[in-house]
PyMOL Python script that loads the backbone (N, CA, C, O; Angstrom):
from pymol import cmd

cmd.read_pdbstr("""\
ATOM      1  N   MET A   1      60.111 -22.397 102.096  1.00  0.00           N
ATOM      2  CA  MET A   1      59.594 -21.149 101.551  1.00  0.00           C
ATOM      3  C   MET A   1      60.897 -20.928 100.635  1.00  0.00           C
ATOM      4  O   MET A   1      62.028 -21.331 100.907  1.00  0.00           O
ATOM      5  N   SER A   2      60.548 -20.278  99.609  1.00  0.00           N
ATOM      6  CA  SER A   2      61.834 -19.690  98.629  1.00  0.00           C
ATOM      7  C   SER A   2      62.301 -18.588  99.568  1.00  0.00           C
ATOM      8  O   SER A   2      61.746 -18.040 100.521  1.00  0.00           O
ATOM      9  N   THR A   3      63.753 -18.401  98.881  1.00  0.00           N
ATOM     10  CA  THR A   3      64.436 -17.174  99.478  1.00  0.00           C
ATOM     11  C   THR A   3      63.852 -15.793  99.155  1.00  0.00           C
ATOM     12  O   THR A   3      64.105 -14.805  99.846  1.00  0.00           O
ATOM     13  N   THR A   4      62.989 -15.766  97.980  1.00  0.00           N
ATOM     14  CA  THR A   4      62.360 -14.520  97.560  1.00  0.00           C
ATOM     15  C   THR A   4      61.348 -14.355  98.634  1.00  0.00           C
ATOM     16  O   THR A   4      61.346 -13.372  99.374  1.00  0.00           O
ATOM     17  N   ALA A   5      60.489 -15.324  98.714  1.00  0.00           N
ATOM     18  CA  ALA A   5      59.258 -15.333  99.713  1.00  0.00           C
ATOM     19  C   ALA A   5      59.532 -15.124 101.016  1.00  0.00           C
ATOM     20  O   ALA A   5      58.772 -14.469 101.730  1.00  0.00           O
ATOM     21  N   ARG A   6      60.832 -15.753 101.519  1.00  0.00           N
ATOM     22  CA  ARG A   6      61.358 -15.409 102.751  1.00  0.00           C
ATOM     23  C   ARG A   6      61.668 -13.830 102.854  1.00  0.00           C
ATOM     24  O   ARG A   6      61.359 -13.217 103.876  1.00  0.00           O
ATOM     25  N   LEU A   7      62.324 -13.158 101.701  1.00  0.00           N
ATOM     26  CA  LEU A   7      62.882 -11.916 102.198  1.00  0.00           C
ATOM     27  C   LEU A   7      61.266 -10.845 102.135  1.00  0.00           C
ATOM     28  O   LEU A   7      60.963  -9.915 102.883  1.00  0.00           O
ATOM     29  N   LYS A   8      60.621 -11.321 101.167  1.00  0.00           N
ATOM     30  CA  LYS A   8      59.087 -10.509 101.010  1.00  0.00           C
ATOM     31  C   LYS A   8      58.420 -10.792 102.479  1.00  0.00           C
ATOM     32  O   LYS A   8      57.760  -9.929 103.057  1.00  0.00           O
ATOM     33  N   HIS A   9      58.615 -11.840 102.914  1.00  0.00           N
ATOM     34  CA  HIS A   9      58.122 -11.922 104.220  1.00  0.00           C
ATOM     35  C   HIS A   9      58.483 -10.988 105.513  1.00  0.00           C
ATOM     36  O   HIS A   9      57.727 -10.459 106.327  1.00  0.00           O
ATOM     37  N   HIS A  10      59.786 -10.976 105.420  1.00  0.00           N
ATOM     38  CA  HIS A  10      60.702 -10.323 106.278  1.00  0.00           C
ATOM     39  C   HIS A  10      60.373  -8.513 106.184  1.00  0.00           C
ATOM     40  O   HIS A  10      60.185  -7.745 107.128  1.00  0.00           O
ATOM     41  N   ALA A  11      60.390  -8.203 104.683  1.00  0.00           N
ATOM     42  CA  ALA A  11      60.299  -7.143 104.592  1.00  0.00           C
ATOM     43  C   ALA A  11      58.892  -6.540 105.161  1.00  0.00           C
ATOM     44  O   ALA A  11      58.747  -5.446 105.705  1.00  0.00           O
ATOM     45  N   THR A  12      58.010  -7.408 104.933  1.00  0.00           N
ATOM     46  CA  THR A  12      56.464  -6.908 105.480  1.00  0.00           C
ATOM     47  C   THR A  12      56.630  -6.991 107.010  1.00  0.00           C
ATOM     48  O   THR A  12      55.983  -6.143 107.624  1.00  0.00           O
ATOM     49  N   LEU A  13      57.440  -7.927 107.822  1.00  0.00           N
ATOM     50  CA  LEU A  13      57.663  -7.678 109.047  1.00  0.00           C
ATOM     51  C   LEU A  13      58.134  -6.172 109.617  1.00  0.00           C
ATOM     52  O   LEU A  13      57.776  -5.450 110.547  1.00  0.00           O
ATOM     53  N   VAL A  14      59.179  -6.094 108.500  1.00  0.00           N
ATOM     54  CA  VAL A  14      59.821  -4.726 108.932  1.00  0.00           C
ATOM     55  C   VAL A  14      58.997  -3.688 108.779  1.00  0.00           C
ATOM     56  O   VAL A  14      58.933  -2.876 109.701  1.00  0.00           O
ATOM     57  N   ASP A  15      58.227  -3.504 107.631  1.00  0.00           N
ATOM     58  CA  ASP A  15      57.325  -2.546 107.707  1.00  0.00           C
ATOM     59  C   ASP A  15      56.247  -2.384 108.754  1.00  0.00           C
ATOM     60  O   ASP A  15      55.879  -1.286 109.171  1.00  0.00           O
ATOM     61  N   ARG A  16      55.747  -3.595 109.166  1.00  0.00           N
ATOM     62  CA  ARG A  16      54.862  -3.694 110.355  1.00  0.00           C
ATOM     63  C   ARG A  16      55.425  -2.917 111.501  1.00  0.00           C
ATOM     64  O   ARG A  16      54.924  -1.966 112.101  1.00  0.00           O
ATOM     65  N   MET A  17      56.704  -3.589 111.702  1.00  0.00           N
ATOM     66  CA  MET A  17      57.228  -3.108 112.994  1.00  0.00           C
ATOM     67  C   MET A  17      57.534  -1.559 112.876  1.00  0.00           C
ATOM     68  O   MET A  17      57.378  -0.906 113.907  1.00  0.00           O
ATOM     69  N   ALA A  18      57.918  -0.952 111.826  1.00  0.00           N
ATOM     70  CA  ALA A  18      58.160   0.230 111.746  1.00  0.00           C
ATOM     71  C   ALA A  18      56.768   1.303 111.704  1.00  0.00           C
ATOM     72  O   ALA A  18      56.741   2.497 112.002  1.00  0.00           O
ATOM     73  N   THR A  19      55.815   0.556 111.298  1.00  0.00           N
ATOM     74  CA  THR A  19      54.546   1.312 111.464  1.00  0.00           C
ATOM     75  C   THR A  19      53.868   1.274 113.075  1.00  0.00           C
ATOM     76  O   THR A  19      53.130   2.095 113.619  1.00  0.00           O
ATOM     77  N   ALA A  20      54.506  -0.185 113.654  1.00  0.00           N
ATOM     78  CA  ALA A  20      54.041  -0.215 115.054  1.00  0.00           C
ATOM     79  C   ALA A  20      54.693   0.936 115.965  1.00  0.00           C
ATOM     80  O   ALA A  20      54.188   1.406 116.984  1.00  0.00           O
ATOM     81  N   ARG A  21      56.046   1.329 115.327  1.00  0.00           N
ATOM     82  CA  ARG A  21      56.814   2.301 116.021  1.00  0.00           C
ATOM     83  C   ARG A  21      56.225   3.845 115.692  1.00  0.00           C
ATOM     84  O   ARG A  21      56.583   4.783 116.404  1.00  0.00           O
ATOM     85  N   GLY A  22      55.479   4.007 114.787  1.00  0.00           N
ATOM     86  CA  GLY A  22      55.187   5.333 114.432  1.00  0.00           C
ATOM     87  C   GLY A  22      55.850   5.630 113.336  1.00  0.00           C
ATOM     88  O   GLY A  22      55.860   6.848 113.156  1.00  0.00           O
ATOM     89  N   LEU A  23      56.502   4.933 112.393  1.00  0.00           N
ATOM     90  CA  LEU A  23      57.636   5.480 111.349  1.00  0.00           C
ATOM     91  C   LEU A  23      56.907   4.926 110.280  1.00  0.00           C
ATOM     92  O   LEU A  23      56.060   4.034 110.318  1.00  0.00           O
ATOM     93  N   ASP A  24      57.389   5.635 109.214  1.00  0.00           N
ATOM     94  CA  ASP A  24      56.964   5.534 107.739  1.00  0.00           C
ATOM     95  C   ASP A  24      58.088   5.486 107.068  1.00  0.00           C
ATOM     96  O   ASP A  24      58.728   6.502 106.797  1.00  0.00           O
ATOM     97  N   LEU A  25      58.514   4.059 106.663  1.00  0.00           N
ATOM     98  CA  LEU A  25      60.088   3.866 105.923  1.00  0.00           C
ATOM     99  C   LEU A  25      59.778   4.807 104.693  1.00  0.00           C
ATOM    100  O   LEU A  25      60.517   5.782 104.563  1.00  0.00           O
ATOM    101  N   GLN A  26      58.868   4.637 103.872  1.00  0.00           N
ATOM    102  CA  GLN A  26      58.898   5.528 102.548  1.00  0.00           C
ATOM    103  C   GLN A  26      58.967   7.036 102.801  1.00  0.00           C
ATOM    104  O   GLN A  26      59.489   7.713 101.915  1.00  0.00           O
ATOM    105  N   GLU A  27      58.579   7.549 103.725  1.00  0.00           N
ATOM    106  CA  GLU A  27      58.672   9.052 104.058  1.00  0.00           C
ATOM    107  C   GLU A  27      60.329   9.233 104.627  1.00  0.00           C
ATOM    108  O   GLU A  27      61.026  10.229 104.432  1.00  0.00           O
ATOM    109  N   ALA A  28      60.713   8.057 105.333  1.00  0.00           N
ATOM    110  CA  ALA A  28      62.053   8.371 105.541  1.00  0.00           C
ATOM    111  C   ALA A  28      62.958   8.172 104.579  1.00  0.00           C
ATOM    112  O   ALA A  28      64.029   8.777 104.607  1.00  0.00           O
ATOM    113  N   SER A  29      62.668   7.356 103.667  1.00  0.00           N
ATOM    114  CA  SER A  29      63.660   7.175 102.289  1.00  0.00           C
ATOM    115  C   SER A  29      63.360   8.561 101.540  1.00  0.00           C
ATOM    116  O   SER A  29      64.306   9.155 101.022  1.00  0.00           O
ATOM    117  N   LEU A  30      62.189   9.037 101.479  1.00  0.00           N
ATOM    118  CA  LEU A  30      62.068  10.477 100.719  1.00  0.00           C
ATOM    119  C   LEU A  30      62.943  11.747 101.242  1.00  0.00           C
ATOM    120  O   LEU A  30      63.381  12.668 100.552  1.00  0.00           O
ATOM    121  N   ARG A  31      63.079  11.552 102.636  1.00  0.00           N
ATOM    122  CA  ARG A  31      63.766  12.636 103.232  1.00  0.00           C
ATOM    123  C   ARG A  31      65.175  12.528 103.479  1.00  0.00           C
ATOM    124  O   ARG A  31      65.855  13.374 104.059  1.00  0.00           O
ATOM    125  N   GLY A  32      65.681  11.135 102.873  1.00  0.00           N
ATOM    126  CA  GLY A  32      67.142  10.733 102.645  1.00  0.00           C
ATOM    127  C   GLY A  32      67.611  10.176 104.062  1.00  0.00           C
ATOM    128  O   GLY A  32      68.812   9.981 104.245  1.00  0.00           O
ATOM    129  N   ALA A  33      66.726   9.930 105.020  1.00  0.00           N
ATOM    130  CA  ALA A  33      67.307   9.302 106.481  1.00  0.00           C
ATOM    131  C   ALA A  33      67.266   7.920 106.027  1.00  0.00           C
ATOM    132  O   ALA A  33      67.951   7.224 106.776  1.00  0.00           O
ATOM    133  N   LEU A  34      66.639   7.154 104.938  1.00  0.00           N
ATOM    134  CA  LEU A  34      66.910   5.739 104.943  1.00  0.00           C
ATOM    135  C   LEU A  34      67.345   5.462 103.641  1.00  0.00           C
ATOM    136  O   LEU A  34      66.447   5.624 102.815  1.00  0.00           O
ATOM    137  N   THR A  35      68.501   5.071 103.141  1.00  0.00           N
ATOM    138  CA  THR A  35      68.882   4.728 101.737  1.00  0.00           C
ATOM    139  C   THR A  35      68.118   3.278 101.469  1.00  0.00           C
ATOM    140  O   THR A  35      67.448   2.780 102.374  1.00  0.00           O
ATOM    141  N   PRO A  36      68.268   2.553 100.033  1.00  0.00           N
ATOM    142  CA  PRO A  36      68.182   1.664  99.739  1.00  0.00           C
ATOM    143  C   PRO A  36      69.050   0.460 100.502  1.00  0.00           C
ATOM    144  O   PRO A  36      68.578  -0.638 100.794  1.00  0.00           O
ATOM    145  N   ALA A  37      70.255   0.843 100.732  1.00  0.00           N
ATOM    146  CA  ALA A  37      71.020  -0.490 101.355  1.00  0.00           C
ATOM    147  C   ALA A  37      70.604  -0.306 103.173  1.00  0.00           C
ATOM    148  O   ALA A  37      70.762  -1.281 103.908  1.00  0.00           O
ATOM    149  N   ASP A  38      70.154   0.836 103.655  1.00  0.00           N
ATOM    150  CA  ASP A  38      69.882   0.724 105.020  1.00  0.00           C
ATOM    151  C   ASP A  38      68.246  -0.263 104.893  1.00  0.00           C
ATOM    152  O   ASP A  38      67.874  -1.092 105.723  1.00  0.00           O
ATOM    153  N   GLN A  39      67.674   0.046 103.922  1.00  0.00           N
ATOM    154  CA  GLN A  39      66.091  -1.022 103.830  1.00  0.00           C
ATOM    155  C   GLN A  39      66.772  -2.353 103.513  1.00  0.00           C
ATOM    156  O   GLN A  39      66.034  -3.284 103.836  1.00  0.00           O
ATOM    157  N   SER A  40      67.835  -2.722 103.033  1.00  0.00           N
ATOM    158  CA  SER A  40      67.779  -4.141 102.436  1.00  0.00           C
ATOM    159  C   SER A  40      68.633  -4.354 104.190  1.00  0.00           C
ATOM    160  O   SER A  40      68.371  -5.449 104.688  1.00  0.00           O
ATOM    161  N   GLU A  41      69.432  -3.561 104.946  1.00  0.00           N
ATOM    162  CA  GLU A  41      70.080  -4.179 105.880  1.00  0.00           C
ATOM    163  C   GLU A  41      68.804  -4.485 107.091  1.00  0.00           C
ATOM    164  O   GLU A  41      68.709  -5.461 107.835  1.00  0.00           O
ATOM    165  N   LEU A  42      68.048  -3.489 107.002  1.00  0.00           N
ATOM    166  CA  LEU A  42      66.864  -3.883 107.947  1.00  0.00           C
ATOM    167  C   LEU A  42      66.128  -5.398 107.703  1.00  0.00           C
ATOM    168  O   LEU A  42      65.768  -6.128 108.627  1.00  0.00           O
ATOM    169  N   VAL A  43      66.006  -5.660 106.484  1.00  0.00           N
ATOM    170  CA  VAL A  43      65.040  -6.862 106.244  1.00  0.00           C
ATOM    171  C   VAL A  43      66.129  -8.140 106.300  1.00  0.00           C
ATOM    172  O   VAL A  43      65.766  -9.271 106.622  1.00  0.00           O
ATOM    173  N   LEU A  44      67.459  -7.821 105.956  1.00  0.00           N
ATOM    174  CA  LEU A  44      68.367  -8.866 106.144  1.00  0.00           C
ATOM    175  C   LEU A  44      68.601  -9.066 107.880  1.00  0.00           C
ATOM    176  O   LEU A  44      68.491 -10.206 108.331  1.00  0.00           O
ATOM    177  N   ARG A  45      68.849  -8.184 108.598  1.00  0.00           N
ATOM    178  CA  ARG A  45      68.798  -8.525 110.150  1.00  0.00           C
ATOM    179  C   ARG A  45      67.472  -9.143 110.524  1.00  0.00           C
ATOM    180  O   ARG A  45      67.509 -10.099 111.299  1.00  0.00           O
ATOM    181  N   CYS A  46      66.251  -8.701 110.052  1.00  0.00           N
ATOM    182  CA  CYS A  46      64.999  -9.301 110.471  1.00  0.00           C
ATOM    183  C   CYS A  46      65.191 -10.732 109.980  1.00  0.00           C
ATOM    184  O   CYS A  46      64.722 -11.672 110.623  1.00  0.00           O
ATOM    185  N   ALA A  47      65.774 -10.885 109.017  1.00  0.00           N
ATOM    186  CA  ALA A  47      65.629 -12.309 108.366  1.00  0.00           C
ATOM    187  C   ALA A  47      66.487 -13.573 109.281  1.00  0.00           C
ATOM    188  O   ALA A  47      66.170 -14.739 109.519  1.00  0.00           O
ATOM    189  N   GLY A  48      67.747 -12.730 109.672  1.00  0.00           N
ATOM    190  CA  GLY A  48      68.479 -13.402 110.597  1.00  0.00           C
ATOM    191  C   GLY A  48      67.996 -13.532 112.212  1.00  0.00           C
ATOM    192  O   GLY A  48      68.672 -14.052 113.099  1.00  0.00           O
ATOM    193  N   CYS A  49      66.980 -13.072 112.331  1.00  0.00           N
ATOM    194  CA  CYS A  49      66.318 -13.164 113.938  1.00  0.00           C
ATOM    195  C   CYS A  49      65.559 -14.746 114.119  1.00  0.00           C
ATOM    196  O   CYS A  49      64.802 -15.236 113.281  1.00  0.00           O
ATOM    197  N   VAL A  50      65.925 -15.328 115.287  1.00  0.00           N
ATOM    198  CA  VAL A  50      65.435 -16.551 115.448  1.00  0.00           C
ATOM    199  C   VAL A  50      64.057 -16.403 116.130  1.00  0.00           C
ATOM    200  O   VAL A  50      63.443 -17.447 116.351  1.00  0.00           O
ATOM    201  N   ARG A  51      63.493 -15.216 116.493  1.00  0.00           N
ATOM    202  CA  ARG A  51      62.249 -15.277 117.000  1.00  0.00           C
ATOM    203  C   ARG A  51      61.195 -14.801 115.799  1.00  0.00           C
ATOM    204  O   ARG A  51      59.987 -14.917 116.007  1.00  0.00           O
ATOM    205  N   ALA A  52      61.604 -14.353 114.749  1.00  0.00           N
ATOM    206  CA  ALA A  52      60.996 -13.755 113.797  1.00  0.00           C
ATOM    207  C   ALA A  52      59.453 -14.147 113.489  1.00  0.00           C
ATOM    208  O   ALA A  52      58.650 -13.372 112.971  1.00  0.00           O
ATOM    209  N   ASP A  53      59.126 -15.675 113.952  1.00  0.00           N
ATOM    210  CA  ASP A  53      58.207 -16.230 113.799  1.00  0.00           C
ATOM    211  C   ASP A  53      56.971 -15.772 114.648  1.00  0.00           C
ATOM    212  O   ASP A  53      55.768 -15.953 114.456  1.00  0.00           O
ATOM    213  N   HIS A  54      57.661 -15.108 115.668  1.00  0.00           N
ATOM    214  CA  HIS A  54      56.517 -14.493 116.895  1.00  0.00           C
ATOM    215  C   HIS A  54      56.230 -13.005 116.346  1.00  0.00           C
ATOM    216  O   HIS A  54      55.325 -12.441 116.961  1.00  0.00           O
ATOM    217  N   CYS A  55      56.754 -12.343 115.426  1.00  0.00           N
ATOM    218  CA  CYS A  55      56.732 -11.404 115.248  1.00  0.00           C
ATOM    219  C   CYS A  55      55.282 -10.731 114.801  1.00  0.00           C
ATOM    220  O   CYS A  55      54.768  -9.697 115.227  1.00  0.00           O
ATOM    221  N   ALA A  56      54.850 -11.555 113.917  1.00  0.00           N
ATOM    222  CA  ALA A  56      53.194 -11.291 113.407  1.00  0.00           C
ATOM    223  C   ALA A  56      52.182 -11.316 114.405  1.00  0.00           C
ATOM    224  O   ALA A  56      51.330 -10.428 114.405  1.00  0.00           O
ATOM    225  N   ALA A  57      52.167 -12.297 115.327  1.00  0.00           N
ATOM    226  CA  ALA A  57      51.197 -12.285 116.604  1.00  0.00           C
ATOM    227  C   ALA A  57      51.656 -11.267 117.526  1.00  0.00           C
ATOM    228  O   ALA A  57      50.826 -10.972 118.386  1.00  0.00           O
ATOM    229  N   TRP A  58      52.568 -10.763 117.564  1.00  0.00           N
ATOM    230  CA  TRP A  58      53.360  -9.736 118.826  1.00  0.00           C
ATOM    231  C   TRP A  58      52.643  -8.611 118.067  1.00  0.00           C
ATOM    232  O   TRP A  58      51.835  -7.941 118.710  1.00  0.00           O
ATOM    233  N   LEU A  59      52.861  -8.309 116.685  1.00  0.00           N
ATOM    234  CA  LEU A  59      52.776  -6.972 116.046  1.00  0.00           C
ATOM    235  C   LEU A  59      50.942  -6.814 116.012  1.00  0.00           C
ATOM    236  O   LEU A  59      50.482  -5.702 116.270  1.00  0.00           O
ATOM    237  N   ASP A  60      50.235  -7.664 115.772  1.00  0.00           N
ATOM    238  CA  ASP A  60      48.915  -7.951 115.957  1.00  0.00           C
ATOM    239  C   ASP A  60      48.440  -7.272 117.383  1.00  0.00           C
ATOM    240  O   ASP A  60      47.291  -6.838 117.473  1.00  0.00           O
ATOM    241  N   ALA A  61      49.344  -7.192 118.483  1.00  0.00           N
ATOM    242  CA  ALA A  61      48.663  -6.739 119.732  1.00  0.00           C
ATOM    243  C   ALA A  61      49.738  -5.490 119.963  1.00  0.00           C
ATOM    244  O   ALA A  61      49.454  -4.866 120.985  1.00  0.00           O
ATOM    245  N   GLN A  62      50.584  -5.115 119.454  1.00  0.00           N
ATOM    246  CA  GLN A  62      51.533  -4.025 119.978  1.00  0.00           C
ATOM    247  C   GLN A  62      51.243  -2.934 119.110  1.00  0.00           C
ATOM    248  O   GLN A  62      50.712  -3.088 118.010  1.00  0.00           O
ATOM    249  N   THR A  63      51.680  -1.515 119.720  1.00  0.00           N
ATOM    250  CA  THR A  63      52.013  -0.480 118.974  1.00  0.00           C
ATOM    251  C   THR A  63      52.928   0.321 120.025  1.00  0.00           C
ATOM    252  O   THR A  63      52.821   0.296 121.251  1.00  0.00           O
ATOM    253  N   GLY A  64      53.823   1.013 119.275  1.00  0.00           N
ATOM    254  CA  GLY A  64      54.858   2.123 120.062  1.00  0.00           C
ATOM    255  C   GLY A  64      56.026   1.625 120.525  1.00  0.00           C
ATOM    256  O   GLY A  64      56.928   2.277 121.052  1.00  0.00           O
ATOM    257  N   THR A  65      55.994   0.203 120.276  1.00  0.00           N
ATOM    258  CA  THR A  65      57.353  -0.399 121.006  1.00  0.00           C
ATOM    259  C   THR A  65      57.841  -1.207 120.124  1.00  0.00           C
ATOM    260  O   THR A  65      57.144  -1.358 119.121  1.00  0.00           O
ATOM    261  N   THR A  66      59.049  -1.910 120.190  1.00  0.00           N
ATOM    262  CA  THR A  66      59.320  -3.152 119.494  1.00  0.00           C
ATOM    263  C   THR A  66      59.705  -4.226 120.556  1.00  0.00           C
ATOM    264  O   THR A  66      60.257  -3.745 121.546  1.00  0.00           O
ATOM    265  N   PRO A  67      59.539  -5.531 120.564  1.00  0.00           N
ATOM    266  CA  PRO A  67      60.172  -6.395 121.409  1.00  0.00           C
ATOM    267  C   PRO A  67      61.729  -6.334 121.823  1.00  0.00           C
ATOM    268  O   PRO A  67      62.672  -5.881 121.174  1.00  0.00           O
ATOM    269  N   ASP A  68      61.715  -6.825 122.883  1.00  0.00           N
ATOM    270  CA  ASP A  68      63.253  -6.857 123.326  1.00  0.00           C
ATOM    271  C   ASP A  68      64.066  -7.607 122.440  1.00  0.00           C
ATOM    272  O   ASP A  68      65.200  -7.155 122.281  1.00  0.00           O
ATOM    273  N   TYR A  69      63.776  -8.622 121.837  1.00  0.00           N
ATOM    274  CA  TYR A  69      64.610  -9.293 120.643  1.00  0.00           C
ATOM    275  C   TYR A  69      64.697  -8.629 119.413  1.00  0.00           C
ATOM    276  O   TYR A  69      65.574  -9.022 118.643  1.00  0.00           O
ATOM    277  N   CYS A  70      63.828  -7.521 118.996  1.00  0.00           N
ATOM    278  CA  CYS A  70      63.797  -7.149 117.776  1.00  0.00           C
ATOM    279  C   CYS A  70      65.550  -6.480 117.488  1.00  0.00           C
ATOM    280  O   CYS A  70      66.213  -5.639 118.094  1.00  0.00           O
ATOM    281  N   ARG A  71      65.817  -7.302 116.322  1.00  0.00           N
ATOM    282  CA  ARG A  71      67.379  -6.788 115.875  1.00  0.00           C
ATOM    283  C   ARG A  71      67.259  -5.351 115.052  1.00  0.00           C
ATOM    284  O   ARG A  71      68.274  -4.811 114.614  1.00  0.00           O
ATOM    285  N   ASN A  72      66.168  -4.875 114.907  1.00  0.00           N
ATOM    286  CA  ASN A  72      66.053  -3.634 114.244  1.00  0.00           C
ATOM    287  C   ASN A  72      65.699  -2.372 115.266  1.00  0.00           C
ATOM    288  O   ASN A  72      65.473  -1.234 114.854  1.00  0.00           O
ATOM    289  N   ALA A  73      65.689  -2.716 116.517  1.00  0.00           N
ATOM    290  CA  ALA A  73      65.005  -1.558 117.534  1.00  0.00           C
ATOM    291  C   ALA A  73      65.988  -0.689 117.626  1.00  0.00           C
ATOM    292  O   ALA A  73      65.627   0.418 118.022  1.00  0.00           O
ATOM    293  N   GLN A  74      67.397  -0.844 117.334  1.00  0.00           N
ATOM    294  CA  GLN A  74      68.300   0.459 117.589  1.00  0.00           C
ATOM    295  C   GLN A  74      68.060   1.478 116.236  1.00  0.00           C
ATOM    296  O   GLN A  74      67.942   2.703 116.257  1.00  0.00           O
ATOM    297  N   ALA A  75      68.026   0.525 115.003  1.00  0.00           N
ATOM    298  CA  ALA A  75      67.656   1.551 113.969  1.00  0.00           C
ATOM    299  C   ALA A  75      66.340   2.223 113.830  1.00  0.00           C
ATOM    300  O   ALA A  75      66.339   3.339 113.310  1.00  0.00           O
ATOM    301  N   PHE A  76      65.147   1.666 114.248  1.00  0.00           N
ATOM    302  CA  PHE A  76      64.093   2.332 114.402  1.00  0.00           C
ATOM    303  C   PHE A  76      64.097   3.373 115.411  1.00  0.00           C
ATOM    304  O   PHE A  76      63.282   4.280 115.240  1.00  0.00           O
ATOM    305  N   ASP A  77      64.922   3.431 116.525  1.00  0.00           N
ATOM    306  CA  ASP A  77      64.882   4.448 117.585  1.00  0.00           C
ATOM    307  C   ASP A  77      65.644   5.577 116.941  1.00  0.00           C
ATOM    308  O   ASP A  77      65.215   6.720 117.098  1.00  0.00           O
ATOM    309  N   ALA A  78      67.007   5.315 116.054  1.00  0.00           N
ATOM    310  CA  ALA A  78      67.690   6.465 115.233  1.00  0.00           C
ATOM    311  C   ALA A  78      66.749   7.039 114.259  1.00  0.00           C
ATOM    312  O   ALA A  78      66.768   8.261 114.114  1.00  0.00           O
ATOM    313  N   LEU A  79      65.847   6.258 113.504  1.00  0.00           N
ATOM    314  CA  LEU A  79      64.610   7.062 112.596  1.00  0.00           C
ATOM    315  C   LEU A  79      63.861   7.716 113.261  1.00  0.00           C
ATOM    316  O   LEU A  79      63.448   8.783 112.807  1.00  0.00           O
ATOM    317  N   ALA A  80      63.430   7.227 114.647  1.00  0.00           N
ATOM    318  CA  ALA A  80      62.316   7.944 115.100  1.00  0.00           C
ATOM    319  C   ALA A  80      62.939   9.626 115.549  1.00  0.00           C
ATOM    320  O   ALA A  80      62.327  10.677 115.358  1.00  0.00           O
ATOM    321  N   LYS A  81      64.116   9.497 116.092  1.00  0.00           N
ATOM    322  CA  LYS A  81      64.963  10.324 116.692  1.00  0.00           C
ATOM    323  C   LYS A  81      65.233  11.603 115.343  1.00  0.00           C
ATOM    324  O   LYS A  81      65.332  12.821 115.488  1.00  0.00           O
ATOM    325  N   GLY A  82      65.283  10.971 114.354  1.00  0.00           N
ATOM    326  CA  GLY A  82      65.547  11.749 113.228  1.00  0.00           C
ATOM    327  C   GLY A  82      64.434  12.397 112.463  1.00  0.00           C
ATOM    328  O   GLY A  82      64.574  13.306 111.644  1.00  0.00           O
ATOM    329  N   SER A  83      63.090  11.713 112.893  1.00  0.00           N
ATOM    330  CA  SER A  83      61.823  12.499 112.284  1.00  0.00           C
ATOM    331  C   SER A  83      61.164  13.686 112.941  1.00  0.00           C
ATOM    332  O   SER A  83      60.128  14.246 112.583  1.00  0.00           O
ATOM    333  N   GLY A  84      61.837  13.933 113.824  1.00  0.00           N
ATOM    334  CA  GLY A  84      61.105  15.059 114.908  1.00  0.00           C
ATOM    335  C   GLY A  84      61.436  16.323 114.204  1.00  0.00           C
ATOM    336  O   GLY A  84      61.077  17.403 114.673  1.00  0.00           O
TER     337      GLY A  84
END
""", "prot")
cmd.dss("prot")
cmd.show_as("cartoon", "prot")
cmd.util.cbc("prot")
cmd.orient("prot")
């Protein structure tokens, strides 16, 4: 997989994980809670996960949580607290 394809794959996983948590990353960006650098960091953190291959299947079955191994769980928690 090319680097571009790999990053697009992880960007999709990040978006799906955020959606599973009830978060809208575009809305968070519009209200200033998520900068472009923050978004890049979410994707890069995901790309470094050793269990990212499990996420797509996990996401198909889950909502409202993140798996224990999610490297972005704390960032999603912070975004969720800021959206209220």
